[in-house]
PDB file of N, CA, C and O in Angstrom, chain B, residues numbered from 101:
ATOM      1  N   MET B 101       9.158  74.058-131.003  1.00  0.00           N
ATOM      2  CA  MET B 101      10.430  74.728-131.312  1.00  0.00           C
ATOM      3  C   MET B 101      11.144  74.958-130.034  1.00  0.00           C
ATOM      4  O   MET B 101      10.535  75.378-129.051  1.00  0.00           O
ATOM      5  N   SER B 102      12.441  74.693-130.009  1.00  0.00           N
ATOM      6  CA  SER B 102      13.212  74.867-128.794  1.00  0.00           C
ATOM      7  C   SER B 102      14.068  76.125-128.883  1.00  0.00           C
ATOM      8  O   SER B 102      14.285  76.658-129.971  1.00  0.00           O
ATOM      9  N   LYS B 103      14.545  76.590-127.759  1.00  0.00           N
ATOM     10  CA  LYS B 103      15.396  77.781-127.746  1.00  0.00           C
ATOM     11  C   LYS B 103      16.807  77.276-127.321  1.00  0.00           C
ATOM     12  O   LYS B 103      16.949  76.573-126.320  1.00  0.00           O
ATOM     13  N   GLU B 104      17.807  77.643-128.084  1.00  0.00           N
ATOM     14  CA  GLU B 104      19.173  77.330-127.725  1.00  0.00           C
ATOM     15  C   GLU B 104      19.829  78.613-127.281  1.00  0.00           C
ATOM     16  O   GLU B 104      19.763  79.634-127.965  1.00  0.00           O
ATOM     17  N   ILE B 105      20.463  78.550-126.125  1.00  0.00           N
ATOM     18  CA  ILE B 105      21.008  79.739-125.446  1.00  0.00           C
ATOM     19  C   ILE B 105      22.469  79.541-125.091  1.00  0.00           C
ATOM     20  O   ILE B 105      22.834  78.519-124.510  1.00  0.00           O
ATOM     21  N   LYS B 106      23.290  80.487-125.426  1.00  0.00           N
ATOM     22  CA  LYS B 106      24.689  80.546-124.984  1.00  0.00           C
ATOM     23  C   LYS B 106      24.731  81.775-124.033  1.00  0.00           C
ATOM     24  O   LYS B 106      24.234  82.862-124.328  1.00  0.00           O
ATOM     25  N   TYR B 107      25.358  81.510-122.882  1.00  0.00           N
ATOM     26  CA  TYR B 107      25.471  82.618-121.874  1.00  0.00           C
ATOM     27  C   TYR B 107      26.883  82.607-121.382  1.00  0.00           C
ATOM     28  O   TYR B 107      27.491  81.566-121.136  1.00  0.00           O
ATOM     29  N   TYR B 108      27.393  83.840-121.244  1.00  0.00           N
ATOM     30  CA  TYR B 108      28.810  83.962-120.760  1.00  0.00           C
ATOM     31  C   TYR B 108      28.721  84.543-119.331  1.00  0.00           C
ATOM     32  O   TYR B 108      28.468  85.736-119.170  1.00  0.00           O
ATOM     33  N   PRO B 109      28.925  83.725-118.320  1.00  0.00           N
ATOM     34  CA  PRO B 109      28.805  84.119-116.918  1.00  0.00           C
ATOM     35  C   PRO B 109      29.858  85.130-116.561  1.00  0.00           C
ATOM     36  O   PRO B 109      30.931  85.182-117.162  1.00  0.00           O
ATOM     37  N   GLN B 110      29.533  85.935-115.569  1.00  0.00           N
ATOM     38  CA  GLN B 110      30.456  86.960-115.034  1.00  0.00           C
ATOM     39  C   GLN B 110      30.759  86.600-113.587  1.00  0.00           C
ATOM     40  O   GLN B 110      29.890  86.165-112.831  1.00  0.00           O
ATOM     41  N   GLY B 111      32.046  86.800-113.224  1.00  0.00           N
ATOM     42  CA  GLY B 111      32.442  86.631-111.821  1.00  0.00           C
ATOM     43  C   GLY B 111      32.566  85.168-111.400  1.00  0.00           C
ATOM     44  O   GLY B 111      32.594  84.908-110.197  1.00  0.00           O
ATOM     45  N   THR B 112      32.643  84.192-112.315  1.00  0.00           N
ATOM     46  CA  THR B 112      32.728  82.785-111.949  1.00  0.00           C
ATOM     47  C   THR B 112      33.887  82.160-112.659  1.00  0.00           C
ATOM     48  O   THR B 112      34.480  82.786-113.537  1.00  0.00           O
ATOM     49  N   CYS B 113      34.236  80.922-112.302  1.00  0.00           N
ATOM     50  CA  CYS B 113      35.299  80.181-112.965  1.00  0.00           C
ATOM     51  C   CYS B 113      34.764  79.579-114.336  1.00  0.00           C
ATOM     52  O   CYS B 113      35.544  79.259-115.233  1.00  0.00           O
ATOM     53  N   SER B 114      33.424  79.448-114.439  1.00  0.00           N
ATOM     54  CA  SER B 114      32.853  78.928-115.640  1.00  0.00           C
ATOM     55  C   SER B 114      32.948  80.023-116.769  1.00  0.00           C
ATOM     56  O   SER B 114      32.855  81.220-116.494  1.00  0.00           O
ATOM     57  N   LYS B 115      33.127  79.582-117.989  1.00  0.00           N
ATOM     58  CA  LYS B 115      33.352  80.590-119.074  1.00  0.00           C
ATOM     59  C   LYS B 115      32.201  80.624-120.030  1.00  0.00           C
ATOM     60  O   LYS B 115      32.005  81.655-120.673  1.00  0.00           O
ATOM     61  N   GLU B 116      31.421  79.578-120.178  1.00  0.00           N
ATOM     62  CA  GLU B 116      30.291  79.582-121.079  1.00  0.00           C
ATOM     63  C   GLU B 116      29.250  78.567-120.644  1.00  0.00           C
ATOM     64  O   GLU B 116      29.609  77.464-120.231  1.00  0.00           O
ATOM     65  N   MET B 117      27.978  78.906-120.724  1.00  0.00           N
ATOM     66  CA  MET B 117      26.916  78.023-120.384  1.00  0.00           C
ATOM     67  C   MET B 117      26.011  77.854-121.593  1.00  0.00           C
ATOM     68  O   MET B 117      25.777  78.816-122.325  1.00  0.00           O
ATOM     69  N   TYR B 118      25.502  76.661-121.815  1.00  0.00           N
ATOM     70  CA  TYR B 118      24.688  76.413-123.010  1.00  0.00           C
ATOM     71  C   TYR B 118      23.366  75.662-122.491  1.00  0.00           C
ATOM     72  O   TYR B 118      23.421  74.666-121.770  1.00  0.00           O
ATOM     73  N   PHE B 119      22.259  76.208-122.904  1.00  0.00           N
ATOM     74  CA  PHE B 119      20.950  75.628-122.560  1.00  0.00           C
ATOM     75  C   PHE B 119      20.164  75.380-123.771  1.00  0.00           C
ATOM     76  O   PHE B 119      20.317  76.041-124.798  1.00  0.00           O
ATOM     77  N   VAL B 120      19.265  74.361-123.637  1.00  0.00           N
ATOM     78  CA  VAL B 120      18.166  74.143-124.594  1.00  0.00           C
ATOM     79  C   VAL B 120      16.824  74.035-123.816  1.00  0.00           C
ATOM     80  O   VAL B 120      16.617  73.126-123.012  1.00  0.00           O
ATOM     81  N   LEU B 121      15.929  75.009-124.098  1.00  0.00           N
ATOM     82  CA  LEU B 121      14.653  75.036-123.434  1.00  0.00           C
ATOM     83  C   LEU B 121      13.564  74.814-124.532  1.00  0.00           C
ATOM     84  O   LEU B 121      13.725  75.226-125.681  1.00  0.00           O
ATOM     85  N   ASP B 122      12.465  74.152-124.128  1.00  0.00           N
ATOM     86  CA  ASP B 122      11.355  74.039-125.021  1.00  0.00           C
ATOM     87  C   ASP B 122      10.412  75.231-124.887  1.00  0.00           C
ATOM     88  O   ASP B 122      10.688  76.163-124.132  1.00  0.00           O
ATOM     89  N   ASN B 123       9.288  75.203-125.628  1.00  0.00           N
ATOM     90  CA  ASN B 123       8.354  76.343-125.538  1.00  0.00           C
ATOM     91  C   ASN B 123       7.658  76.482-124.176  1.00  0.00           C
ATOM     92  O   ASN B 123       7.019  77.501-123.913  1.00  0.00           O
ATOM     93  N   ASN B 124       7.773  75.498-123.338  1.00  0.00           N
ATOM     94  CA  ASN B 124       7.190  75.619-121.975  1.00  0.00           C
ATOM     95  C   ASN B 124       8.254  75.892-120.946  1.00  0.00           C
ATOM     96  O   ASN B 124       8.033  75.700-119.751  1.00  0.00           O
ATOM     97  N   ASN B 125       9.436  76.351-121.408  1.00  0.00           N
ATOM     98  CA  ASN B 125      10.611  76.711-120.557  1.00  0.00           C
ATOM     99  C   ASN B 125      11.128  75.508-119.773  1.00  0.00           C
ATOM    100  O   ASN B 125      11.682  75.684-118.688  1.00  0.00           O
ATOM    101  N   ILE B 126      10.964  74.286-120.293  1.00  0.00           N
ATOM    102  CA  ILE B 126      11.579  73.140-119.659  1.00  0.00           C
ATOM    103  C   ILE B 126      12.956  72.941-120.219  1.00  0.00           C
ATOM    104  O   ILE B 126      13.170  73.010-121.429  1.00  0.00           O
ATOM    105  N   ILE B 127      13.927  72.684-119.297  1.00  0.00           N
ATOM    106  CA  ILE B 127      15.293  72.558-119.710  1.00  0.00           C
ATOM    107  C   ILE B 127      15.568  71.134-120.189  1.00  0.00           C
ATOM    108  O   ILE B 127      15.337  70.145-119.493  1.00  0.00           O
ATOM    109  N   HIS B 128      16.077  71.094-121.427  1.00  0.00           N
ATOM    110  CA  HIS B 128      16.339  69.788-122.078  1.00  0.00           C
ATOM    111  C   HIS B 128      17.886  69.433-122.210  1.00  0.00           C
ATOM    112  O   HIS B 128      18.296  68.283-122.368  1.00  0.00           O
ATOM    113  N   GLU B 129      18.663  70.521-122.130  1.00  0.00           N
ATOM    114  CA  GLU B 129      20.124  70.335-122.188  1.00  0.00           C
ATOM    115  C   GLU B 129      20.735  71.483-121.420  1.00  0.00           C
ATOM    116  O   GLU B 129      20.199  72.590-121.373  1.00  0.00           O
ATOM    117  N   PHE B 130      21.890  71.181-120.808  1.00  0.00           N
ATOM    118  CA  PHE B 130      22.670  72.147-120.039  1.00  0.00           C
ATOM    119  C   PHE B 130      24.135  71.711-120.047  1.00  0.00           C
ATOM    120  O   PHE B 130      24.453  70.592-119.643  1.00  0.00           O
ATOM    121  N   ARG B 131      24.984  72.546-120.484  1.00  0.00           N
ATOM    122  CA  ARG B 131      26.425  72.234-120.489  1.00  0.00           C
ATOM    123  C   ARG B 131      27.228  73.542-120.035  1.00  0.00           C
ATOM    124  O   ARG B 131      26.777  74.667-120.252  1.00  0.00           O
ATOM    125  N   VAL B 132      28.376  73.331-119.427  1.00  0.00           N
ATOM    126  CA  VAL B 132      29.198  74.397-118.975  1.00  0.00           C
ATOM    127  C   VAL B 132      30.608  74.138-119.381  1.00  0.00           C
ATOM    128  O   VAL B 132      31.092  73.009-119.295  1.00  0.00           O
ATOM    129  N   GLU B 133      31.298  75.201-119.837  1.00  0.00           N
ATOM    130  CA  GLU B 133      32.713  75.146-120.054  1.00  0.00           C
ATOM    131  C   GLU B 133      33.387  75.814-118.878  1.00  0.00           C
ATOM    132  O   GLU B 133      33.067  76.950-118.529  1.00  0.00           O
ATOM    133  N   GLY B 134      34.367  75.074-118.239  1.00  0.00           N
ATOM    134  CA  GLY B 134      35.065  75.675-117.124  1.00  0.00           C
ATOM    135  C   GLY B 134      34.276  75.396-115.852  1.00  0.00           C
ATOM    136  O   GLY B 134      33.310  74.633-115.879  1.00  0.00           O
ATOM    137  N   GLY B 135      34.671  76.000-114.748  1.00  0.00           N
ATOM    138  CA  GLY B 135      33.987  75.855-113.460  1.00  0.00           C
ATOM    139  C   GLY B 135      34.315  74.531-112.782  1.00  0.00           C
ATOM    140  O   GLY B 135      35.173  73.786-113.256  1.00  0.00           O
ATOM    141  N   CYS B 136      33.640  74.236-111.681  1.00  0.00           N
ATOM    142  CA  CYS B 136      33.895  73.053-110.925  1.00  0.00           C
ATOM    143  C   CYS B 136      33.111  71.877-111.540  1.00  0.00           C
ATOM    144  O   CYS B 136      31.897  71.750-111.386  1.00  0.00           O
ATOM    145  N   ASN B 137      33.873  71.030-112.239  1.00  0.00           N
ATOM    146  CA  ASN B 137      33.298  69.978-113.062  1.00  0.00           C
ATOM    147  C   ASN B 137      32.216  69.140-112.361  1.00  0.00           C
ATOM    148  O   ASN B 137      31.098  69.000-112.856  1.00  0.00           O
ATOM    149  N   GLY B 138      32.584  68.583-111.185  1.00  0.00           N
ATOM    150  CA  GLY B 138      31.732  67.655-110.477  1.00  0.00           C
ATOM    151  C   GLY B 138      30.459  68.364-110.012  1.00  0.00           C
ATOM    152  O   GLY B 138      29.359  67.826-110.143  1.00  0.00           O
ATOM    153  N   ASN B 139      30.616  69.573-109.469  1.00  0.00           N
ATOM    154  CA  ASN B 139      29.421  70.277-109.022  1.00  0.00           C
ATOM    155  C   ASN B 139      28.504  70.637-110.123  1.00  0.00           C
ATOM    156  O   ASN B 139      27.286  70.536-109.978  1.00  0.00           O
ATOM    157  N   LEU B 140      29.049  71.056-111.226  1.00  0.00           N
ATOM    158  CA  LEU B 140      28.207  71.415-112.359  1.00  0.00           C
ATOM    159  C   LEU B 140      27.566  70.195-113.011  1.00  0.00           C
ATOM    160  O   LEU B 140      26.453  70.306-113.527  1.00  0.00           O
ATOM    161  N   LYS B 141      28.185  69.101-113.009  1.00  0.00           N
ATOM    162  CA  LYS B 141      27.616  67.846-113.475  1.00  0.00           C
ATOM    163  C   LYS B 141      26.400  67.505-112.552  1.00  0.00           C
ATOM    164  O   LYS B 141      25.340  67.091-113.023  1.00  0.00           O
ATOM    165  N   GLY B 142      26.592  67.686-111.295  1.00  0.00           N
ATOM    166  CA  GLY B 142      25.466  67.429-110.364  1.00  0.00           C
ATOM    167  C   GLY B 142      24.288  68.388-110.588  1.00  0.00           C
ATOM    168  O   GLY B 142      23.135  67.957-110.603  1.00  0.00           O
ATOM    169  N   ILE B 143      24.571  69.677-110.760  1.00  0.00           N
ATOM    170  CA  ILE B 143      23.518  70.632-111.038  1.00  0.00           C
ATOM    171  C   ILE B 143      22.814  70.254-112.334  1.00  0.00           C
ATOM    172  O   ILE B 143      21.588  70.313-112.423  1.00  0.00           O
ATOM    173  N   ARG B 144      23.584  69.871-113.324  1.00  0.00           N
ATOM    174  CA  ARG B 144      23.040  69.458-114.668  1.00  0.00           C
ATOM    175  C   ARG B 144      22.002  68.386-114.474  1.00  0.00           C
ATOM    176  O   ARG B 144      20.888  68.487-114.988  1.00  0.00           O
ATOM    177  N   SER B 145      22.373  67.325-113.710  1.00  0.00           N
ATOM    178  CA  SER B 145      21.514  66.219-113.496  1.00  0.00           C
ATOM    179  C   SER B 145      20.243  66.587-112.805  1.00  0.00           C
ATOM    180  O   SER B 145      19.204  65.961-113.016  1.00  0.00           O
ATOM    181  N   LEU B 146      20.314  67.602-111.977  1.00  0.00           N
ATOM    182  CA  LEU B 146      19.113  68.082-111.211  1.00  0.00           C
ATOM    183  C   LEU B 146      18.228  68.923-112.017  1.00  0.00           C
ATOM    184  O   LEU B 146      17.009  68.808-111.885  1.00  0.00           O
ATOM    185  N   ILE B 147      18.769  69.815-112.896  1.00  0.00           N
ATOM    186  CA  ILE B 147      17.901  70.715-113.590  1.00  0.00           C
ATOM    187  C   ILE B 147      17.327  70.250-114.876  1.00  0.00           C
ATOM    188  O   ILE B 147      16.338  70.829-115.326  1.00  0.00           O
ATOM    189  N   ILE B 148      17.873  69.239-115.513  1.00  0.00           N
ATOM    190  CA  ILE B 148      17.372  68.733-116.765  1.00  0.00           C
ATOM    191  C   ILE B 148      15.932  68.202-116.438  1.00  0.00           C
ATOM    192  O   ILE B 148      15.745  67.414-115.511  1.00  0.00           O
ATOM    193  N   GLY B 149      14.952  68.656-117.219  1.00  0.00           N
ATOM    194  CA  GLY B 149      13.598  68.272-117.032  1.00  0.00           C
ATOM    195  C   GLY B 149      12.796  69.249-116.199  1.00  0.00           C
ATOM    196  O   GLY B 149      11.569  69.164-116.149  1.00  0.00           O
ATOM    197  N   MET B 150      13.493  70.200-115.527  1.00  0.00           N
ATOM    198  CA  MET B 150      12.774  71.145-114.704  1.00  0.00           C
ATOM    199  C   MET B 150      12.400  72.430-115.528  1.00  0.00           C
ATOM    200  O   MET B 150      13.043  72.784-116.517  1.00  0.00           O
ATOM    201  N   LYS B 151      11.361  73.064-115.061  1.00  0.00           N
ATOM    202  CA  LYS B 151      10.984  74.334-115.639  1.00  0.00           C
ATOM    203  C   LYS B 151      11.961  75.404-115.243  1.00  0.00           C
ATOM    204  O   LYS B 151      12.411  75.401-114.097  1.00  0.00           O
ATOM    205  N   ALA B 152      12.314  76.305-116.099  1.00  0.00           N
ATOM    206  CA  ALA B 152      13.339  77.355-115.880  1.00  0.00           C
ATOM    207  C   ALA B 152      12.915  78.184-114.631  1.00  0.00           C
ATOM    208  O   ALA B 152      13.785  78.561-113.845  1.00  0.00           O
ATOM    209  N   GLU B 153      11.651  78.467-114.434  1.00  0.00           N
ATOM    210  CA  GLU B 153      11.172  79.276-113.336  1.00  0.00           C
ATOM    211  C   GLU B 153      11.526  78.579-111.991  1.00  0.00           C
ATOM    212  O   GLU B 153      11.901  79.241-111.023  1.00  0.00           O
ATOM    213  N   GLU B 154      11.406  77.308-111.957  1.00  0.00           N
ATOM    214  CA  GLU B 154      11.706  76.544-110.739  1.00  0.00           C
ATOM    215  C   GLU B 154      13.193  76.618-110.459  1.00  0.00           C
ATOM    216  O   GLU B 154      13.602  76.789-109.310  1.00  0.00           O
ATOM    217  N   VAL B 155      14.001  76.491-111.489  1.00  0.00           N
ATOM    218  CA  VAL B 155      15.423  76.523-111.311  1.00  0.00           C
ATOM    219  C   VAL B 155      15.889  77.896-110.812  1.00  0.00           C
ATOM    220  O   VAL B 155      16.746  78.007-109.936  1.00  0.00           O
ATOM    221  N   ILE B 156      15.287  78.938-111.408  1.00  0.00           N
ATOM    222  CA  ILE B 156      15.620  80.286-110.896  1.00  0.00           C
ATOM    223  C   ILE B 156      15.283  80.441-109.468  1.00  0.00           C
ATOM    224  O   ILE B 156      16.105  80.954-108.708  1.00  0.00           O
ATOM    225  N   ASP B 157      14.038  80.002-109.016  1.00  0.00           N
ATOM    226  CA  ASP B 157      13.631  80.052-107.589  1.00  0.00           C
ATOM    227  C   ASP B 157      14.636  79.339-106.725  1.00  0.00           C
ATOM    228  O   ASP B 157      14.908  79.818-105.624  1.00  0.00           O
ATOM    229  N   LYS B 158      15.199  78.248-107.133  1.00  0.00           N
ATOM    230  CA  LYS B 158      16.112  77.486-106.291  1.00  0.00           C
ATOM    231  C   LYS B 158      17.519  77.964-106.237  1.00  0.00           C
ATOM    232  O   LYS B 158      18.196  77.841-105.216  1.00  0.00           O
ATOM    233  N   LEU B 159      17.978  78.528-107.371  1.00  0.00           N
ATOM    234  CA  LEU B 159      19.444  78.857-107.434  1.00  0.00           C
ATOM    235  C   LEU B 159      19.789  80.359-107.367  1.00  0.00           C
ATOM    236  O   LEU B 159      20.924  80.740-107.081  1.00  0.00           O
ATOM    237  N   GLU B 160      18.784  81.188-107.638  1.00  0.00           N
ATOM    238  CA  GLU B 160      19.133  82.584-107.611  1.00  0.00           C
ATOM    239  C   GLU B 160      19.562  83.074-106.229  1.00  0.00           C
ATOM    240  O   GLU B 160      18.897  82.765-105.241  1.00  0.00           O
ATOM    241  N   GLY B 161      20.634  83.815-106.139  1.00  0.00           N
ATOM    242  CA  GLY B 161      21.153  84.340-104.861  1.00  0.00           C
ATOM    243  C   GLY B 161      22.197  83.475-104.227  1.00  0.00           C
ATOM    244  O   GLY B 161      22.769  83.865-103.210  1.00  0.00           O
ATOM    245  N   THR B 162      22.484  82.284-104.793  1.00  0.00           N
ATOM    246  CA  THR B 162      23.510  81.439-104.191  1.00  0.00           C
ATOM    247  C   THR B 162      24.872  82.134-104.443  1.00  0.00           C
ATOM    248  O   THR B 162      25.159  82.583-105.553  1.00  0.00           O
ATOM    249  N   MET B 163      25.670  82.204-103.416  1.00  0.00           N
ATOM    250  CA  MET B 163      26.984  82.911-103.479  1.00  0.00           C
ATOM    251  C   MET B 163      28.145  81.939-103.345  1.00  0.00           C
ATOM    252  O   MET B 163      28.066  80.914-102.668  1.00  0.00           O
ATOM    253  N   CYS B 164      29.203  82.302-104.008  1.00  0.00           N
ATOM    254  CA  CYS B 164      30.495  81.500-103.898  1.00  0.00           C
ATOM    255  C   CYS B 164      31.601  82.445-103.353  1.00  0.00           C
ATOM    256  O   CYS B 164      31.977  83.418-104.007  1.00  0.00           O
ATOM    257  N   ARG B 165      32.078  82.149-102.212  1.00  0.00           N
ATOM    258  CA  ARG B 165      33.111  82.936-101.513  1.00  0.00           C
ATOM    259  C   ARG B 165      32.670  84.397-101.457  1.00  0.00           C
ATOM    260  O   ARG B 165      31.530  84.682-101.092  1.00  0.00           O
ATOM    261  N   ASP B 166      33.503  85.268-101.791  1.00  0.00           N
ATOM    262  CA  ASP B 166      33.256  86.747-101.732  1.00  0.00           C
ATOM    263  C   ASP B 166      33.012  87.319-103.148  1.00  0.00           C
ATOM    264  O   ASP B 166      33.195  88.518-103.357  1.00  0.00           O
ATOM    265  N   ARG B 167      32.607  86.489-104.110  1.00  0.00           N
ATOM    266  CA  ARG B 167      32.498  86.930-105.525  1.00  0.00           C
ATOM    267  C   ARG B 167      31.192  87.708-105.826  1.00  0.00           C
ATOM    268  O   ARG B 167      31.106  88.413-106.831  1.00  0.00           O
ATOM    269  N   GLY B 168      30.189  87.572-104.951  1.00  0.00           N
ATOM    270  CA  GLY B 168      28.955  88.293-105.123  1.00  0.00           C
ATOM    271  C   GLY B 168      28.024  87.499-106.098  1.00  0.00           C
ATOM    272  O   GLY B 168      26.915  87.952-106.381  1.00  0.00           O
ATOM    273  N   THR B 169      28.442  86.398-106.577  1.00  0.00           N
ATOM    274  CA  THR B 169      27.698  85.464-107.419  1.00  0.00           C
ATOM    275  C   THR B 169      28.272  84.045-107.331  1.00  0.00           C
ATOM    276  O   THR B 169      29.126  83.771-106.487  1.00  0.00           O
ATOM    277  N   SER B 170      27.818  83.173-108.178  1.00  0.00           N
ATOM    278  CA  SER B 170      28.295  81.747-108.257  1.00  0.00           C
ATOM    279  C   SER B 170      27.814  81.188-109.562  1.00  0.00           C
ATOM    280  O   SER B 170      27.052  81.837-110.278  1.00  0.00           O
ATOM    281  N   CYS B 171      28.250  79.984-109.884  1.00  0.00           N
ATOM    282  CA  CYS B 171      27.690  79.319-111.068  1.00  0.00           C
ATOM    283  C   CYS B 171      26.169  79.114-110.972  1.00  0.00           C
ATOM    284  O   CYS B 171      25.437  79.458-111.901  1.00  0.00           O
ATOM    285  N   PRO B 172      25.719  78.583-109.906  1.00  0.00           N
ATOM    286  CA  PRO B 172      24.209  78.493-109.747  1.00  0.00           C
ATOM    287  C   PRO B 172      23.512  79.844-109.899  1.00  0.00           C
ATOM    288  O   PRO B 172      22.475  79.924-110.556  1.00  0.00           O
ATOM    289  N   ASP B 173      24.051  80.892-109.315  1.00  0.00           N
ATOM    290  CA  ASP B 173      23.403  82.224-109.486  1.00  0.00           C
ATOM    291  C   ASP B 173      23.500  82.666-110.886  1.00  0.00           C
ATOM    292  O   ASP B 173      22.543  83.280-111.356  1.00  0.00           O
ATOM    293  N   GLN B 174      24.570  82.424-111.634  1.00  0.00           N
ATOM    294  CA  GLN B 174      24.678  82.746-113.026  1.00  0.00           C
ATOM    295  C   GLN B 174      23.683  81.948-113.929  1.00  0.00           C
ATOM    296  O   GLN B 174      23.156  82.454-114.921  1.00  0.00           O
ATOM    297  N   ILE B 175      23.469  80.701-113.527  1.00  0.00           N
ATOM    298  CA  ILE B 175      22.444  79.874-114.201  1.00  0.00           C
ATOM    299  C   ILE B 175      21.092  80.625-114.082  1.00  0.00           C
ATOM    300  O   ILE B 175      20.397  80.837-115.075  1.00  0.00           O
ATOM    301  N   ALA B 176      20.763  80.999-112.901  1.00  0.00           N
ATOM    302  CA  ALA B 176      19.548  81.703-112.670  1.00  0.00           C
ATOM    303  C   ALA B 176      19.453  82.968-113.483  1.00  0.00           C
ATOM    304  O   ALA B 176      18.405  83.237-114.070  1.00  0.00           O
ATOM    305  N   LYS B 177      20.499  83.747-113.540  1.00  0.00           N
ATOM    306  CA  LYS B 177      20.480  85.031-114.296  1.00  0.00           C
ATOM    307  C   LYS B 177      20.285  84.741-115.808  1.00  0.00           C
ATOM    308  O   LYS B 177      19.521  85.439-116.474  1.00  0.00           O
ATOM    309  N   ALA B 178      21.000  83.675-116.364  1.00  0.00           N
ATOM    310  CA  ALA B 178      20.858  83.320-117.725  1.00  0.00           C
ATOM    311  C   ALA B 178      19.447  82.979-118.086  1.00  0.00           C
ATOM    312  O   ALA B 178      18.918  83.445-119.095  1.00  0.00           O
ATOM    313  N   LEU B 179      18.822  82.147-117.241  1.00  0.00           N
ATOM    314  CA  LEU B 179      17.444  81.693-117.497  1.00  0.00           C
ATOM    315  C   LEU B 179      16.515  82.853-117.320  1.00  0.00           C
ATOM    316  O   LEU B 179      15.579  82.952-118.114  1.00  0.00           O
ATOM    317  N   LYS B 180      16.659  83.726-116.389  1.00  0.00           N
ATOM    318  CA  LYS B 180      15.813  84.930-116.281  1.00  0.00           C
ATOM    319  C   LYS B 180      15.872  85.782-117.537  1.00  0.00           C
ATOM    320  O   LYS B 180      14.844  86.239-118.036  1.00  0.00           O
ATOM    321  N   LYS B 181      17.040  85.987-118.029  1.00  0.00           N
ATOM    322  CA  LYS B 181      17.240  86.766-119.226  1.00  0.00           C
ATOM    323  C   LYS B 181      16.506  86.185-120.437  1.00  0.00           C
ATOM    324  O   LYS B 181      15.972  86.918-121.270  1.00  0.00           O
ATOM    325  N   VAL B 182      16.492  84.841-120.515  1.00  0.00           N
ATOM    326  CA  VAL B 182      15.808  84.210-121.664  1.00  0.00           C
ATOM    327  C   VAL B 182      14.329  84.197-121.502  1.00  0.00           C
ATOM    328  O   VAL B 182      13.625  84.456-122.477  1.00  0.00           O
ATOM    329  N   ILE B 183      13.792  83.909-120.321  1.00  0.00           N
ATOM    330  CA  ILE B 183      12.334  83.829-120.210  1.00  0.00           C
ATOM    331  C   ILE B 183      11.679  85.179-120.127  1.00  0.00           C
ATOM    332  O   ILE B 183      10.470  85.283-120.337  1.00  0.00           O
ATOM    333  N   ASN B 184      12.421  86.207-119.831  1.00  0.00           N
ATOM    334  CA  ASN B 184      11.876  87.517-119.717  1.00  0.00           C
ATOM    335  C   ASN B 184      11.982  88.302-121.002  1.00  0.00           C
ATOM    336  O   ASN B 184      11.665  89.492-121.001  1.00  0.00           O
ATOM    337  N   LYS B 185      12.411  87.701-122.106  1.00  0.00           N
ATOM    338  CA  LYS B 185      12.439  88.373-123.396  1.00  0.00           C
ATOM    339  C   LYS B 185      11.093  88.396-124.013  1.00  0.00           C
ATOM    340  O   LYS B 185      10.927  88.926-125.111  1.00  0.00           O
TER     341      LYS B 185
END
């Protein structure tokens, strides 16, 4: 059984993130509405097939300008929220 997650990021240009994780927390799908299209397509190609925990370790704390967060940081926050349930 897979988990489908919609997450609404805070403090970024992206408006909605969508994930599909399997029971082992492996990411099978990731899409974003809004944000920097090219950068997020690149991130998508890197994280598909990875365990959520690995993605969190790599992306958490990444900052964009003076926002106090970023799309990669928001990805980590979304995944943490899901796997810590």
